[in-house]
C-alpha positions in Angstrom: 9.5 9.3 11.8 9.0 6.3 10.1 10.5 5.5 6.6 8.5 4.2 3.4 10.0 0.6 2.8 7.1 -0.2 0.5 8.0 -0.4 -3.2 4.4 -1.0 -4.3 2.3 1.3 -6.6 -1.3 2.4 -6.3 -3.6 0.7 -8.5 -4.9 2.8 -11.0 -8.3 2.3 -13.0 -11.0 4.1 -14.8 -14.3 5.0 -13.3 -16.6 4.9 -16.3 -20.3 6.8 -16.3 -23.3 5.8 -18.0 -22.5 8.2 -21.0 -18.9 6.6 -21.0 -16.9 9.2 -19.7 -13.4 7.9 -18.5 -12.1 9.7 -14.8 -8.9 8.4 -13.7 -9.0 6.9 -9.8 -6.2 6.0 -7.9 -6.8 3.0 -5.0 -3.9 3.9 -2.4 -2.2 1.4 -0.6 -2.9 0.6 3.0 0.2 1.7 4.6 0.9 0.8 8.1 3.8 1.6 10.5 5.9 -1.1 11.5 8.5 -1.6 14.4 11.1 -4.2 13.4 13.0 -6.4 15.2 16.0 -4.0 15.6 13.6 -1.4 16.8 13.6 0.2 13.2 10.1 1.8 12.6 9.1 1.4 8.5 6.1 2.0 6.6 4.7 -0.9 4.9 1.7 -2.0 3.0 -0.6 -4.6 5.4 -0.3 -7.1 2.4 3.4 -7.2 3.1 2.8 -7.1 6.5 1.1 -10.4 6.3 3.6 -12.1 4.4 6.2 -11.2 6.5 4.4 -12.7 9.9 3.6 -16.0 7.7 7.2 -16.2 6.9 8.3 -15.9 10.0 
């Protein structure tokens, strides 16, 4: 089982109708399971994975 290592939170925004009713909506993260060099499986967001690859 992969451990969730991401510290990021989902984006929360209001959906607005023509009558200006506001409904909260969550935009969830794109979590991916990645195997690290030591063999440990973790869940990271796609943005964090991309940044790790750039840094390496």
